[in-house]
C-alpha positions in Angstrom: 125.8 67.0 87.4 122.4 66.2 89.0 120.0 65.1 86.2 116.3 65.7 87.2 113.5 64.4 85.0 110.3 66.5 85.1 107.4 64.4 83.6 103.7 65.1 83.1 101.3 65.7 80.3 102.9 68.5 78.3 99.9 69.1 76.0 97.4 71.7 77.3 94.7 70.2 75.1 94.9 67.0 77.2 95.5 68.3 80.7 94.4 71.6 82.2 97.3 71.3 84.6 100.1 71.4 82.0 100.6 75.1 82.1 101.0 75.1 85.9 103.5 72.2 85.8 105.6 73.9 83.1 105.6 77.3 84.8 106.7 75.7 88.1 109.7 74.1 86.5 110.6 77.2 84.5 110.4 79.5 87.5 112.5 77.0 89.5 115.1 77.1 86.7 115.1 80.9 86.7 115.4 81.3 90.5 117.9 78.4 91.0 120.6 78.9 88.5 122.7 76.0 89.7 125.3 74.9 87.1 125.4 71.4 88.6 121.6 70.7 88.0 120.2 69.7 84.6 116.4 69.5 84.3 114.8 67.7 81.3 111.1 67.5 80.3 109.3 64.3 79.5 105.7 64.0 78.2 103.6 61.1 79.6 100.4 62.5 77.9 98.5 61.6 81.1 98.3 58.0 79.7 99.3 54.8 81.5 100.9 53.1 78.5 102.8 56.2 77.5 104.0 56.7 81.0 105.3 53.1 81.1 107.4 53.7 78.0 108.6 57.1 79.2 109.8 55.8 82.5 112.0 53.3 80.7 113.5 56.1 78.6 114.1 58.2 81.7 116.0 55.2 83.2 118.0 54.8 80.0 118.8 58.5 80.0 120.5 58.1 83.4 118.2 60.5 85.3 118.9 60.6 89.0 115.5 61.8 90.2 112.0 62.2 88.8 109.5 64.9 89.6 106.0 64.5 88.3 103.5 62.1 86.8 100.5 64.2 87.8 98.0 61.5 87.0 97.8 58.6 89.4 97.3 56.1 86.5 100.5 57.3 84.8 102.4 57.3 88.1 101.2 53.7 88.9 102.7 52.5 85.6 106.0 54.3 86.0 106.7 54.0 89.7 107.7 50.2 89.7 110.2 51.0 86.8 111.9 53.7 88.9 112.0 51.5 92.0 113.7 48.7 90.1 116.3 51.2 88.8 116.6 52.7 92.4 115.6 56.2 91.1 113.6 58.3 93.5 110.2 59.6 92.3 108.7 62.7 93.9 104.9 63.0 93.4 103.5 66.6 93.6 100.0 65.7 92.5 99.2 61.9 92.2 97.2 61.0 95.2 96.4 57.3 94.8 97.3 55.7 98.1 99.1 52.6 96.8 101.7 54.5 94.9 104.1 54.9 97.8 104.3 51.1 98.2 106.9 51.4 95.5 110.2 51.6 97.4 111.6 54.8 95.8 108.3 56.8 95.6 107.9 59.9 97.8 104.7 61.9 97.9 104.8 65.7 98.5 101.0 66.1 98.3 98.4 64.3 100.4 97.2 60.7 99.7 93.6 60.0 98.9 93.1 58.1 102.1 93.8 61.2 104.2 91.8 63.3 101.7 88.8 61.1 102.0 88.9 61.2 105.8 89.1 65.0 105.8 86.2 65.2 103.3 84.0 63.0 105.4 84.6 65.2 108.4 84.2 68.5 106.7 80.9 67.5 105.1 79.6 66.4 108.5 80.6 69.8 109.9 78.7 71.6 107.1 75.7 69.2 107.6 76.0 68.0 104.0 75.8 64.5 102.6 76.5 62.9 99.2 73.2 62.1 97.4 74.6 60.9 94.1 78.0 59.5 93.1 79.4 60.0 89.6 82.9 59.3 88.4 85.0 58.5 85.4 87.1 55.3 84.8 90.4 56.6 86.1 92.0 54.4 88.8 92.1 57.4 91.1 88.4 58.0 90.7 87.5 54.4 91.3 89.6 54.1 94.5 88.6 57.5 95.8 84.9 56.7 95.2 85.3 53.6 97.3 86.8 55.6 100.1 83.9 58.0 100.0 81.0 55.7 99.9 80.3 56.0 103.6 79.7 59.7 103.5 76.0 59.4 102.8 75.4 57.5 106.1 77.8 59.6 108.2 75.6 62.7 108.5 72.2 63.4 109.9 69.0 62.8 107.9 68.4 66.5 107.7 71.7 67.1 105.8 71.4 68.8 102.4 72.6 66.4 99.6 75.3 67.2 97.1 76.0 65.5 93.8 79.6 64.2 93.8 81.8 63.9 90.7 85.2 62.2 90.9 87.6 62.3 88.0 89.8 64.1 85.6 89.2 67.8 85.0 88.1 67.3 81.4 85.5 64.7 82.4 84.3 66.8 85.4 83.7 69.8 83.2 81.9 67.6 80.6 79.7 66.3 83.4 78.8 69.8 84.5 78.1 71.1 81.0 75.9 68.1 80.3 73.9 68.8 83.5 73.5 72.4 82.5 72.4 71.5 79.0 69.8 68.9 80.1 68.4 70.6 83.2 69.2 74.3 82.7 70.8 74.5 86.1 73.1 72.6 88.4 72.1 70.7 91.5 74.4 71.5 94.4 77.6 69.7 93.2 80.9 68.7 94.8 84.0 68.2 92.6 87.2 66.6 93.8 90.9 67.6 93.6 91.6 67.4 89.9 88.8 69.8 89.1 90.5 72.6 91.1 91.8 74.9 88.4 91.2 78.6 87.5 90.0 77.3 84.1 87.0 75.8 85.8 85.6 79.3 86.6 86.1 80.4 83.0 84.5 77.3 81.6 81.5 77.6 83.9 81.1 81.3 83.1 81.2 80.6 79.4 78.5 78.0 79.9 76.3 80.7 81.5 76.3 79.4 85.1 74.7 81.8 87.6 77.4 81.6 90.3 75.4 83.5 92.9 72.4 81.1 92.7 74.4 77.9 92.2 76.5 75.7 94.5 79.6 74.2 92.9 82.1 73.1 95.6 85.6 71.9 95.2 87.3 69.6 97.7 90.7 71.0 96.9 94.4 70.3 97.7 95.6 73.9 98.3 98.7 74.1 100.5 99.8 77.4 102.0 103.1 78.8 100.7 105.3 80.1 103.5 108.6 81.9 103.9 110.5 84.6 102.0 111.3 82.5 99.0 107.6 81.8 98.5 106.9 85.6 98.5 109.6 86.0 95.8 108.2 83.1 93.7 104.6 84.5 94.0 105.7 88.0 93.0 107.6 86.6 90.0 104.7 84.5 89.0 102.2 87.3 89.1 104.6 89.6 87.3 105.3 87.1 84.5 101.8 85.7 84.1 99.4 88.3 85.7 97.5 85.8 87.8 97.8 83.5 90.8 99.5 80.1 90.5 97.2 77.2 89.5 96.7 73.8 91.2 99.7 71.8 92.2 102.1 74.7 91.5 103.5 74.9 95.0 103.8 71.1 95.4 105.7 70.9 92.2 108.1 73.7 93.2 108.6 72.1 96.6 109.3 68.8 94.9 112.0 70.4 92.8 113.6 72.0 95.8 113.8 68.6 97.5 115.1 67.0 94.3 117.9 69.6 94.1 118.9 69.0 97.8 122.0 66.9 98.3 120.5 65.7 101.6 117.7 63.9 99.8 120.2 61.4 98.5 122.7 61.2 101.4 120.9 61.9 104.7 118.6 59.7 106.7 115.1 61.1 107.4 116.1 64.7 106.5 113.8 67.7 106.7 113.7 70.1 103.7 113.0 73.8 103.8 110.7 74.5 100.9 108.0 77.0 99.8 105.6 74.8 101.8 107.7 75.2 104.9 109.6 72.3 106.4 108.8 69.0 104.5 109.9 65.6 105.8 108.7 62.1 104.8 107.5 59.4 107.2 108.5 55.7 107.0 105.9 55.3 104.2 107.5 58.2 102.3 104.5 60.4 102.8 104.8 64.1 103.6 101.2 64.5 104.7 101.0 68.4 104.4 97.2 68.3 105.2 96.6 71.0 102.6 92.8 70.4 102.3 90.4 73.2 101.6 86.7 73.3 100.8 86.0 75.9 98.2 83.0 77.4 96.5 83.1 78.5 92.9 82.3 82.3 92.8 82.3 84.8 89.9 86.0 85.1 89.1 87.4 83.4 92.2 87.3 80.5 94.6 86.0 81.2 98.1 87.0 79.0 101.0 84.1 77.6 103.1 84.7 77.8 106.8 82.8 76.3 109.7 82.1 79.1 112.1 81.3 78.9 115.8 77.9 77.7 117.0 75.6 80.5 118.4 72.9 80.5 121.0 69.5 80.2 119.5 68.3 83.8 120.1 65.0 84.8 118.4 65.0 87.7 116.0 63.7 90.9 117.7 59.9 91.0 117.6 59.6 94.4 115.8 62.0 93.2 113.1 60.0 90.0 112.7 56.9 92.0 111.9 58.9 94.2 109.5 60.4 91.3 107.6 57.0 89.6 107.2 55.7 92.7 105.6 58.8 93.1 103.4 58.4 89.6 101.9 55.0 90.7 100.6 55.9 94.1 99.3 59.3 93.9 97.7 60.7 91.9 94.8 63.8 89.8 95.1 67.2 90.8 93.6 66.9 87.8 91.3 64.2 89.5 89.3 66.8 92.2 88.5 64.7 95.3 87.7 66.5 97.9 85.5 68.0 99.7 88.5 68.8 96.5 90.5 66.0 97.4 92.9 67.6 100.6 94.1 64.4 102.7 94.1 62.5 100.0 96.0 65.3 99.7 98.6 65.4 103.4 99.1 61.6 103.7 99.4 61.5 100.8 101.9 64.1 102.1 104.3 62.6 105.7 104.1 59.6 104.3 106.0 61.8 103.4 109.0 64.7 105.8 109.0 62.9 108.6 110.9 63.5 112.3 110.7 66.5 114.5 111.0 67.0 116.2 114.3 66.1 119.8 114.3 69.2 120.7 116.5 71.5 119.5 113.7 72.1 121.5 110.5 72.6 119.7 107.2 74.7 121.1 104.4 74.4 119.4 101.0 77.8 120.3 99.6 77.2 118.3 96.4 75.4 115.1 95.3 78.1 113.0 97.0 78.8 115.0 100.2 76.7 116.1 103.1 77.9 117.7 106.4 76.0 117.6 109.7 76.8 119.9 112.6 75.1 120.4 116.0 74.1 123.9 116.7 76.2 125.7 119.4 79.1 123.2 119.2 82.4 124.5 118.0 84.1 121.1 117.7 86.6 120.7 114.9 86.7 116.9 115.1 85.4 115.3 112.0 83.6 111.9 111.7 83.7 110.5 108.2 80.8 108.1 107.4 81.0 105.6 104.6 77.6 104.0 104.0 76.9 100.4 103.0 74.8 98.8 100.4 77.4 96.7 98.6 78.5 99.7 96.6 75.2 99.2 94.8 72.4 100.5 97.0 71.4 103.6 98.9 72.0 107.3 98.7 73.0 109.9 101.4 69.3 110.7 101.9 68.7 107.3 103.3 71.3 107.9 106.0 70.5 111.6 106.8 68.4 110.9 110.0 71.2 108.6 111.3 73.9 111.1 110.5 72.1 113.9 112.3 71.7 111.6 115.3 75.5 110.8 115.3 76.3 114.6 115.1 74.0 115.3 118.0 75.1 112.5 120.3 78.8 112.5 119.5 79.2 116.3 119.3 81.3 116.2 116.1 81.0 117.3 112.5 79.8 114.4 110.5 80.8 114.3 106.8 78.8 111.6 105.0 80.2 110.5 101.6 78.5 108.8 98.7 79.9 107.2 95.6 79.0 106.2 92.1 77.3 102.8 92.0 78.3 99.4 90.8 77.9 97.5 88.6 77.6 100.4 86.1 80.6 102.3 87.5 84.3 101.1 87.5 85.3 100.1 91.1 88.8 101.5 90.8 87.3 104.9 89.9 84.6 104.6 92.6 87.0 103.9 95.5 89.6 106.3 94.1 87.2 109.2 94.1 85.9 108.3 97.5 89.3 108.2 99.1 90.1 111.6 97.7 87.0 113.0 99.5 88.2 111.3 102.7 91.5 113.0 102.3 90.0 116.4 101.6 88.0 116.4 104.9 90.5 114.9 107.2 93.9 116.3 106.1 95.8 118.1 108.8 94.3 116.5 111.8 94.9 113.3 113.8 91.7 113.6 115.8 89.3 112.3 113.2 86.9 109.4 113.4 85.8 107.2 110.6 82.8 104.9 110.7 81.3 102.6 108.0 78.6 100.1 107.8 78.7 96.9 105.8 81.0 97.5 102.7 81.6 100.9 104.2 83.2 99.2 107.2 85.7 97.5 104.9 86.4 100.8 103.1 86.8 102.6 106.5 89.3 100.0 107.7 91.2 100.2 104.4 91.3 104.0 104.6 92.4 104.2 108.2 95.1 101.4 108.2 96.4 101.4 104.7 95.8 104.8 102.9 95.8 107.4 105.7 97.7 106.0 108.7 97.9 108.1 111.9 94.9 110.2 110.8 92.1 108.5 112.7 92.0 107.9 116.4 88.9 105.8 116.1 87.5 103.4 113.5 83.9 102.1 113.8 82.8 99.0 111.8 79.1 98.4 111.9 78.0 94.9 110.7 81.1 95.1 108.4 82.2 93.2 105.3 85.6 91.9 106.3 86.3 88.7 104.5 86.2 88.7 100.7 88.1 85.3 100.5 86.2 83.0 102.9 82.6 82.2 103.5 81.6 81.2 107.0 78.6 79.1 108.1 76.6 82.2 109.0 75.9 82.4 105.3 73.9 79.2 105.7 72.4 80.1 109.1 71.2 83.6 108.2 71.4 83.6 104.4 67.6 83.7 103.7 64.6 85.8 104.7 66.6 88.5 106.5 67.8 91.9 105.3 70.9 90.7 103.5 70.6 87.3 101.8 73.6 85.2 101.0 73.3 85.3 97.2 73.2 89.1 97.2 76.3 89.2 99.4 78.1 86.9 97.1 77.3 89.3 94.2 78.6 92.2 96.2 81.7 90.2 97.1 82.5 89.2 93.5 82.5 92.9 92.5 84.5 94.2 95.4 87.1 91.4 95.6 89.3 92.3 92.6 90.0 95.8 93.9 91.1 94.8 97.4 93.0 91.8 96.0 94.9 94.1 93.7 95.8 96.2 96.7 96.7 93.1 98.7 94.4 94.2 101.5 93.0 91.6 103.8 91.7 92.7 107.2 92.9 89.4 108.7 96.4 90.0 107.6 96.9 93.5 108.8 100.5 94.2 109.9 101.5 95.5 113.3 102.5 98.8 111.7 99.2 99.2 109.9 97.3 98.6 113.2 99.6 101.0 115.0 98.3 103.8 112.9 94.8 103.5 114.5 94.3 104.1 118.2 91.1 102.0 118.5 88.7 100.0 116.5 85.1 99.3 117.5 83.2 96.4 115.9 79.3 96.3 116.1 78.0 92.9 115.0 74.5 92.0 113.9 73.7 88.5 115.3 71.2 87.6 112.6 73.6 88.4 109.7 75.5 86.4 107.1 78.6 88.5 108.1 78.4 87.6 111.8 81.0 84.9 111.8 83.7 86.8 109.9 83.2 89.8 112.3 83.6 87.6 115.4 86.6 85.9 113.9 88.2 89.3 113.2 87.6 90.3 116.8 89.0 87.0 118.2 92.2 87.0 116.1 93.1 90.7 116.4 94.7 93.0 118.9 93.5 94.3 122.3 92.8 97.7 120.7 89.7 96.1 119.1 86.5 95.9 121.2 83.0 94.9 120.1 79.3 94.6 120.8 77.2 91.8 119.3 73.5 92.5 119.0 72.3 88.9 118.9 68.7 89.5 118.0 69.2 92.1 115.2 69.7 91.7 111.4 72.0 93.4 109.0 71.2 97.1 108.3 69.4 97.6 111.6 70.7 101.2 111.9 68.5 102.2 109.0 65.5 101.3 111.1 66.4 103.4 114.1 63.6 105.9 113.4 60.7 103.5 113.9 61.9 100.3 115.6 62.7 100.2 119.3 65.2 97.4 119.1 67.2 99.4 116.5 66.9 102.6 118.5 68.4 100.9 121.6 71.2 99.3 119.6 72.3 102.6 117.9 72.2 104.4 121.2 74.5 101.8 122.7 76.8 102.1 119.7 77.0 105.8 120.2 77.7 105.4 124.0 80.5 103.0 123.1 82.0 105.3 120.6 82.0 108.2 123.0 83.7 106.1 125.7 86.4 104.8 123.2 87.0 108.1 121.4 87.3 110.1 124.6 89.6 107.4 126.1 91.9 107.4 123.1 92.0 111.2 123.1 92.8 111.5 126.8 94.7 108.5 128.0 94.6 105.9 125.2 93.4 103.5 128.0 92.3 100.0 127.1 88.6 99.0 127.2 87.1 95.6 127.7 85.2 93.6 125.1 81.4 94.0 125.3 78.7 91.6 124.2 75.0 91.5 124.7 
């Protein structure tokens, strides 16, 4: 019988990570019903003195392996006791570097030295510095703060400063709440690994934090689970608890897998297959998974912050510069939140630039949510479905009528433009469900359809074509699309202000759309080969001066040869709505139509490949 001791703080009122630890152990027990393994819980109360006493009891109880001691202080007190008794200790969460100097201590997570080096590098890449250091009195906070003191001098003088807090979760949240209480808002703030918990978002929301207009970052330890067993574990976790696993769950599960392996006790330098992939320990008993991620606290979720590619410094098109200067003077910002969220103002503004419908194209207003456009004298049964953008919040079909008539004329197809009820008043499940039924109604029975969407409409179009209605569309067009609901690239910083889509508004849109697509497990960057096989070609049309630029380019770079693109380097988001008055927008839309004609004809006739295009 193999006796494994699982030890951590078992009181949720003391540690926010208790629930995660217990669930990891219980799921391991449920999925590994080995009769020759006995797992026993021990409570160290996240306290150094208690941990010292508990370690002696564990030795007296003849435990053969220990998994746990989340807190570095507790692990520091217990590790020498296990070393003297020749009992291996597997650390899934304690990061203090000195811990593995104890002869029987093995670390599954990353040490704070590696964590500090990564954090220094990632802040430089984001052009951020540390302006203020704050910490609690835990030994981990003290040693990590020492590791991080050089960050302030490692970036340029123009870097934007962050306030850093290092310490236990409870102390970190107390610090944030105190800042909110005394200042009414938070300065841009960076928290370290122990603060990474789903509870943080709940506590900040309850405190009234405006997520979209605040910067709270987490330098997190977040390993990627891999392999079929991790899929089974995740499915079971979500079924049992209705949420994603918390911090240190995967490290704890992997530590238990290692502890249950006979090779851990008998083999020399073995490698272990775990939910984290192959794990092995170096001569210092460190696994070094390099599981670091920089996250931003969003409404209801964490968003990974990614450094995107550097772009050539191309000036915004002159005609758009004039328009944006006028817009600053005439429109109110979203933060003022008029009763209709600024919908009337947005509609009125774009109406000045959208132009007129073409007289050669007839418009049928089938109902408040459906309009059909057909070129006179053309008997083409091919249908183009258009799903417009606006974050599921803005615009009606009237705003897009001139553009739809232009598409009908130039593409020679019947264009069916679809609208939807608006967020945040409407329920997103109902909104998208009704929209997909309309798509089905107007495309059923044919495989020669096209579907195009701009902004959030691009994400909806890709979802419809690859997941909901495979083999129904020979062409999908994504115009300055929303593609990544889980990561935020540096284009949010580069183009997040004073253009037609600001970063905070996009974060608001993202927070409302993410739950639906997450529930459907739909991520454009994880499309399967079979899902992509159902679409003959995808065209991506990127606005160069757009918060969404980087994610669109990354989608193109990491996807299949059936995806081609054009990047309009000098144009902002929503440029298609300005086709009626601005020459730069007219030229861009004309080029998009030419590209669509080339691709859609190619996929109909020979399904021949096309080369990537870029301005």
